[in-house]
NULUMVEX-744339 format. One line per 4 residues: number of its first residue (from 1); their letters; for each residue y, z, x of N, C-alpha, C. Coordinates in steps of 0.001 Angstrom, whole numbers. Atoms other than C-alpha are relative to their C-alpha. Last residue first. Layout:
BEGIN
NUM> A> Y,Z,X,Y,Z,X,Y,Z,X ~ ...;
This chain:
BEGIN
220> VLLV> -920,-1099,241,59386,-68301,14405,-360,702,-1293 ~ 303,-682,1251,56879,-70690,15961,925,1194,-157 ~ -509,-1378,17,58184,-73109,18605,-310,589,-1373 ~ 150,-690,1283,56341,-76321,19418,514,1427,151;
216> KWGP> -297,923,1094,57052,-78908,22149,7,694,-1363 ~ -1314,587,-213,57374,-76501,25113,378,-980,-1112 ~ -201,548,-1339,54529,-74390,23825,1358,-657,99 ~ -1401,171,-400,53335,-72389,20820,99,-501,1430;
212> IISV> -379,-993,-1007,49642,-73017,20088,1454,-233,401 ~ -1099,464,-844,48867,-74842,16862,413,1126,928 ~ -1149,-883,-112,45466,-73946,15439,1033,-563,958 ~ -108,-517,-1364,43189,-76888,14731,1272,844,91;
208> TDKE> 894,-1159,-183,42154,-77497,11106,29,571,1409 ~ 1357,558,69,43921,-80923,11136,-1034,1058,377 ~ -111,1452,199,47130,-79217,12239,-1398,-586,79 ~ 1095,883,-389,47221,-75427,11918,362,-1456,-271;
204> WSVV> -207,1364,482,49855,-72689,11819,-1147,-864,516 ~ 242,1129,-907,49117,-68976,12194,355,-1310,-690 ~ 643,-452,-1248,49681,-65447,10827,-271,-1152,957 ~ 540,1194,-658,52166,-66068,8019,-562,417,1357;
200> SVYE> -576,327,-1306,52600,-62782,6164,-671,-1258,554 ~ 722,1012,-777,52027,-62106,2480,746,-288,1284 ~ 1240,-579,-499,53012,-58951,545,-805,-960,885 ~ -229,-1303,-629,56670,-59581,-270,-1233,535,705;
196> QVSS> -664,173,-1288,56013,-63286,-920,178,1309,754 ~ 809,-689,-1017,53481,-62551,-3650,677,1,1357 ~ 694,-1147,587,55462,-63388,-6803,-811,789,1016 ~ -851,-1183,-11,57868,-65592,-4810,-714,1236,-530;
192> PILC> -491,-329,1344,55145,-68142,-4099,758,1329,4 ~ 874,-994,638,54931,-68824,-335,555,304,-1382 ~ -519,-390,1308,56416,-71921,1324,-1022,872,-721 ~ 1134,-347,850,55649,-72216,5050,548,558,-1312;
188> KFVA> 27,-1354,521,58666,-73899,6621,-1216,193,-889 ~ 931,-146,1118,58788,-76940,8862,-39,1471,-418 ~ 270,-1393,366,61761,-77715,11099,-882,26,-1238 ~ 417,-93,1400,61932,-81098,12858,-388,1451,-284;
184> VNGR> 794,-1149,411,63910,-81395,16111,-310,-90,-1498 ~ -729,-1120,581,65103,-84744,17401,-964,1095,-446 ~ -730,-713,-1044,63422,-87133,19848,808,1172,-527 ~ 758,-217,-1227,62331,-89545,17134,881,654,1059;
180> MSRQ> -26,1132,-927,64478,-89121,14053,-761,360,1267 ~ -825,-220,-1177,63404,-86424,11632,-61,-1236,885 ~ -326,1230,-720,61919,-86353,8170,925,330,1168 ~ -1343,68,-568,60198,-83276,6767,193,-1319,725;
176> DEVR> -210,1035,-1008,57191,-82956,4482,1460,-1,450 ~ -652,1219,448,56988,-79643,2641,131,-989,1158 ~ -1045,411,-931,54445,-77053,3760,581,-1312,-504 ~ -120,1425,-309,52264,-75234,1272,1138,-239,978;
172> VTYP> -1199,247,-804,50941,-71820,338,33,-1482,357 ~ 131,966,-1087,48506,-71187,-2473,1321,-86,744 ~ -1230,676,-379,48052,-68293,-4879,-292,-981,1126 ~ 150,1113,-949,45313,-66515,-6768,1355,-637,303;
168> ERFV> -2,1282,680,46239,-63193,-8366,-131,-1116,1017 ~ 713,988,-798,45753,-59557,-7426,-66,-1293,-812 ~ 1163,649,598,48386,-57592,-9248,-612,-987,982 ~ -61,1462,-101,50776,-55145,-7604,-1304,-577,-544;
164> AKVR> 1260,718,138,51414,-51498,-8464,244,-1499,135 ~ -86,1346,582,54459,-49662,-7142,-1374,-656,-17 ~ 1393,372,277,54985,-45988,-6364,18,-1314,-765 ~ 104,1161,876,58354,-45264,-4733,-1471,-384,-133;
160> INPS> 1018,929,-477,58320,-41750,-3320,-105,-1145,-999 ~ 539,905,1008,61400,-39568,-3741,-983,-971,647 ~ -891,1129,319,61757,-36994,-974,-619,-816,-1140 ~ 183,1157,-865,59599,-33875,-1289,1081,-1035,-276;
156> RIKG> 108,1255,748,60884,-30693,-2883,-145,-1141,982 ~ -504,1178,-699,60504,-27167,-1524,-302,-1236,-832 ~ 369,1280,600,60177,-23810,-3288,601,-1130,812 ~ -1059,777,625,60308,-20184,-2183,-541,-1289,-580;
152> ASNE> -1027,320,-997,58292,-18046,222,1167,-762,-614 ~ -888,-1150,-169,56334,-16439,-2664,1089,-249,1039 ~ 744,-1256,-138,54896,-19843,-3564,1009,1129,231 ~ -649,-1281,257,56178,-23257,-4659,-973,1147,212;
148> ATCF> 945,-1059,-361,55451,-26839,-3640,726,1329,-131 ~ -540,-1280,-441,57263,-29761,-5262,-1144,947,349 ~ 905,-1138,140,56329,-33438,-5560,706,1265,475 ~ -109,-986,-1081,58429,-36545,-6122,-898,1187,-327;
144> YDND> 580,-1316,231,57994,-39779,-8059,430,943,1112 ~ -199,-960,-1089,59916,-43064,-8278,-536,1371,-420 ~ -1001,-1046,220,58597,-45765,-10628,101,891,1231 ~ -1084,490,-864,56524,-48919,-10895,1188,944,-159;
140> HIFS> 506,795,-1121,53104,-48089,-12353,1080,-555,923 ~ 1074,-642,-758,53988,-45248,-14711,-289,-732,1293 ~ -327,-1418,-31,57316,-46144,-16379,-1014,774,846 ~ -912,-218,-1132,56612,-49776,-15458,388,1468,139;
136> NFAS> -1120,-757,556,53600,-49746,-17761,924,344,1157 ~ -1091,-339,-919,50855,-52281,-17046,1133,688,-751 ~ -264,-1444,62,47968,-52075,-19541,1134,423,922 ~ -525,-327,1328,47906,-55842,-20234,349,1482,-133;
132> PSFP> -1402,406,132,47575,-56521,-16505,607,373,-1348 ~ -121,1433,247,44348,-54475,-16432,1474,-365,-136 ~ -391,389,1356,44198,-51029,-14887,107,-1517,-83 ~ -83,1456,158,42779,-49187,-11894,329,-355,-1448;
128> YLQL> 1280,700,92,43546,-45451,-12017,200,-1516,-40 ~ -213,1078,954,46672,-43697,-10782,-1251,-871,14 ~ 879,1163,19,45898,-40377,-9115,415,-966,-1096 ~ -341,912,1089,48338,-37646,-8086,-895,-1227,90;
124> TGNA> 95,1421,-302,46825,-34925,-5907,309,-825,-1249 ~ -1319,596,-163,48089,-31393,-6523,-3,-1471,345 ~ -455,-192,-1384,44769,-29612,-5907,1346,-671,271 ~ -328,-1413,-212,44202,-29237,-9675,514,258,1407;
120> HVHR> 1139,-884,-235,44316,-33012,-10071,474,1425,290 ~ -341,-894,-1101,47252,-34897,-11598,-1126,1009,139 ~ 525,-1368,52,46024,-37816,-13719,466,767,1225 ~ -643,-873,-984,47320,-41281,-14632,-494,1421,-177;
116> IHPV> -1104,714,-630,45635,-44242,-16394,648,843,1096 ~ 480,1212,-656,42190,-43261,-17734,1121,-818,658 ~ 1437,218,-191,43766,-40685,-20058,-311,-1384,565 ~ 269,1090,931,47542,-40329,-19486,-1460,-385,205;
112> DYID> 1183,836,-146,48237,-36973,-17864,-49,-1063,-1090 ~ 1075,-349,920,51787,-35652,-17898,-1168,-960,197 ~ 1078,979,75,54345,-35684,-15108,-1064,516,-967 ~ 1345,-418,-386,57405,-33565,-15817,-977,-1170,-106;
108> DGTA> 953,-177,1094,60782,-35305,-16057,-1369,403,536 ~ 223,-1421,228,63178,-34712,-13160,-974,276,-1124 ~ -968,-460,1002,64581,-38265,-13204,-104,1497,-260 ~ -1268,-216,-700,62692,-38935,-9969,1086,475,-951;
104> LYWR> -713,1255,-188,59497,-38454,-11973,1330,304,665 ~ -1034,344,961,57756,-35163,-11348,429,-1452,214 ~ -602,1328,-120,54652,-33851,-9605,1015,-218,-1121 ~ -300,689,1250,53672,-30197,-9177,669,-1343,299;
100> LVAS> -513,1352,-206,51998,-28213,-6409,213,-680,-1349 ~ 190,739,1246,51559,-24434,-6628,690,-1353,162 ~ -1152,224,863,51397,-23197,-3062,-422,-707,-1283 ~ 47,1250,741,48464,-21705,-1214,1146,-96,-987;
96> PSGA> 1264,303,679,49550,-18757,924,106,-1269,-838 ~ 912,-1101,-289,50727,-20504,2981,678,1299,-435 ~ -514,-1320,-353,52348,-23738,1839,-1099,983,323 ~ 1050,-1023,59,52055,-27450,1143,606,1343,379;
92> APCP> -446,-1358,-305,54192,-30578,669,-1161,973,-148 ~ -358,-129,-1418,53255,-34281,895,497,1381,398 ~ -1363,-526,-72,51375,-34087,-2441,364,200,1464 ~ -115,-1452,-181,48266,-36217,-2020,1465,426,6;
88> IVVG> -1133,-402,-834,48479,-39752,-3475,26,1517,117 ~ -6,-1463,-11,45312,-41412,-4839,1078,438,989 ~ -471,-704,-1191,45576,-45095,-5736,-81,1504,-216 ~ -616,-1293,271,44214,-47713,-8105,410,686,1288;
84> VTSS> 569,-1086,-812,41753,-50442,-7087,544,1364,-415 ~ 1457,0,154,42220,-53408,-9433,-671,1156,731 ~ 352,-413,1360,45944,-52767,-9898,-1509,64,-202 ~ 518,1086,824,46409,-52959,-6138,-414,534,-1361;
80> FTVQ> 1449,36,201,48577,-50337,-4481,-385,-1140,-922 ~ 308,1223,725,52018,-49944,-2939,-1508,-108,-131 ~ 1436,222,126,53112,-46440,-1928,-192,-1244,-858 ~ 454,1032,928,56665,-45925,-666,-1516,-118,46;
76> QLSD> -1081,469,855,58649,-43139,987,-455,-1033,-1015 ~ 569,860,1037,56172,-40985,2902,1086,-399,-988 ~ -447,1376,-241,58135,-39663,5883,-542,-966,-1048 ~ -1281,217,671,57891,-36038,4689,566,-1390,262;
72> NVFY> -431,1360,-338,54173,-35885,5503,1297,-294,-738 ~ 1120,597,-724,52655,-32391,5533,375,-1397,476 ~ 318,1363,397,55951,-30784,4561,-1124,-535,880 ~ -237,1039,-989,56218,-27008,4834,-391,-1359,-566;
68> LSTG> 112,1279,690,56301,-23767,2897,352,-1079,1003 ~ -783,1153,-432,55734,-20375,4469,-233,-1169,-937 ~ -266,911,1104,54391,-16879,3964,875,-1143,494 ~ 1139,875,258,52793,-15092,6902,195,-928,-1182;
64> VDEA> 656,485,-1207,55255,-12199,6940,-1211,-839,-378 ~ -200,1435,-137,57175,-11969,3664,-731,-585,1206 ~ 655,689,1109,55889,-8556,2582,138,-1512,95 ~ 1451,37,-147,56679,-7227,6035,-665,-772,-1121;
60> HATS> 663,-1159,570,60343,-8121,5748,-1516,-165,44 ~ 148,42,1465,61507,-10925,8048,-731,1246,-475 ~ -244,-1338,524,62462,-9922,11613,-85,38,-1525 ~ 952,-945,-587,60911,-12925,13328,180,1410,-532;
56> LASA> 1333,221,551,62704,-15290,10986,-975,1043,516 ~ 18,-538,1358,66104,-13830,11832,-1382,-147,-617 ~ 64,-1447,-104,65424,-14453,15511,-76,639,-1374 ~ 1367,-348,-381,64631,-18097,14811,-166,1508,89;
52> VVAP> 833,229,1176,67930,-18432,12948,-1439,387,306 ~ -260,-1132,887,69746,-16838,15892,-831,-126,-1259 ~ 835,-1118,-436,68114,-19361,18242,189,1216,-893 ~ 1308,10,636,69660,-22188,16204,-860,1193,383;
48> PDSC> 832,1130,-413,73152,-21183,17405,-1359,65,-682 ~ 1304,-388,-521,75362,-18785,15407,-807,-1233,382 ~ -71,-169,-1444,78957,-19970,15149,-1352,351,589 ~ -212,-1388,-415,78423,-21338,11684,19,83,1525;
44> PDGT> 1110,-670,-686,78834,-25057,10994,348,1429,374 ~ -310,-228,-1405,81483,-26023,8443,-1154,728,676 ~ 615,1002,-859,80026,-27406,5198,310,179,1468 ~ -951,1097,-151,82384,-25555,2856,-546,-1080,902;
40> RTAC> 4,789,1212,79502,-23371,1733,1040,-1121,29 ~ -712,-659,1086,79105,-22217,5289,4,-903,-1214 ~ -1323,567,245,76439,-23694,7476,653,756,-1139 ~ -687,-584,1141,73306,-22306,9102,1378,-643,-141;
36> LARA> -1161,-739,-444,71513,-24693,11425,715,533,-1233 ~ -1295,462,495,68118,-25673,10092,1100,849,607 ~ -370,1270,-598,64667,-25540,11661,1300,-558,-564 ~ 172,182,-1447,63710,-22669,9367,388,-1408,402;
32> CLGG> 249,1410,-239,65105,-21929,5904,-64,-248,1506 ~ -1063,671,-737,64790,-18280,5075,-395,-1439,249 ~ -1227,26,772,62772,-16474,2380,1166,-638,721 ~ -496,-1352,214,60009,-15543,4800,1331,28,-724;
28> HCLG> 849,-1006,-614,59598,-19124,5926,632,1366,-216 ~ -386,-1329,466,60897,-22236,4220,-962,1011,598 ~ 1031,-1032,-53,60580,-25484,6214,564,1331,-482 ~ 1332,478,293,62378,-28845,5834,-1068,1061,20;
24> GTCL> 817,-141,-1203,65629,-28036,7588,-1426,-425,-221 ~ 674,1259,-287,67739,-29430,4770,-855,88,1244 ~ 95,225,-1436,68981,-26263,3109,-827,-1235,249 ~ 724,1197,-411,70261,-25557,-373,-25,-132,1511;
20> AGQC> -594,1247,464,71323,-21985,-1036,-801,-1171,542 ~ 309,322,1380,69294,-18773,-872,635,-1271,-515 ~ -185,-1098,938,70839,-17314,2265,-129,-459,-1450 ~ 990,-1061,-42,71133,-20506,4297,288,1022,-1095;
16> LGRL> -574,-1255,431,72980,-23751,3674,-1088,1050,-74 ~ 85,-289,1418,71845,-26765,5670,710,1301,-326 ~ -1038,-941,357,71677,-28520,8981,-89,285,-1487 ~ 585,-1164,648,69025,-30489,10808,1088,1028,-254;
12> GAHP> 183,-1147,-875,70509,-33895,11535,-574,1165,-776 ~ -836,-1129,386,71840,-36257,8908,-97,1178,963 ~ -1289,60,-665,70681,-39571,10329,835,1255,-217 ~ 107,141,-1460,66965,-39123,9625,1337,56,707;
8> PAPS> 79,1411,-351,67684,-37752,6133,6,-145,1514 ~ -1275,659,-279,67020,-33997,5973,-218,-1482,219 ~ -107,561,-1348,63886,-32705,4305,1311,-725,190 ~ 384,1396,62,64421,-30543,1203,183,-593,1376;
4> CLLM> -180,792,-1211,64564,-26807,796,-351,-1438,-291 ~ 382,1390,217,65099,-24560,-2184,300,-780,1258 ~ -502,923,-1006,65148,-20795,-1707,-534,-1394,-259 ~ 1086,850,-506,64731,-18551,-4745,600,-1044,931;
């Protein structure tokens, strides 16, 4: 069985063909497309990519029309509100229809937790809204991945970080600063650390009037 996984952006498209691991990202007719063949020692083969394409066109008749591919292999993180929940489609698919399964990054199977986590028949992972008391880091703050499998082989998505955040009231403030006349004063918008990752400063105001950057004011 052929196992494929998408290559890291810096790694290039190269992998091991003939049933071994490949990083081209697409299985077709039992071969790994969009990958340069490499020996088991990691040395590139002499055959150029065009040879791989030629091999695909001569696949056995029973393999014609079978493929596995990534719908969105750039999905790396999903952050969602605990009051809303989230639905995450499996980023892999195939033709004919592939069997889609979700796992934790540790390789453990995903199981349904009533009213908390459910994997639909179409391979979609759903995490339901939950109260702060029902938070479980094993479910709501963990790495997941999805696999797709059919007669063409099996592919695995990259790990996807799934993280729940809580909606809570917060305030931002600016500390007073002292500066001698003619010198520079630096003011900083202070955001609570619990929400700092999800909050952006979009404007500054003085007496409800927006401050426009100019020769006396610099916003960074």
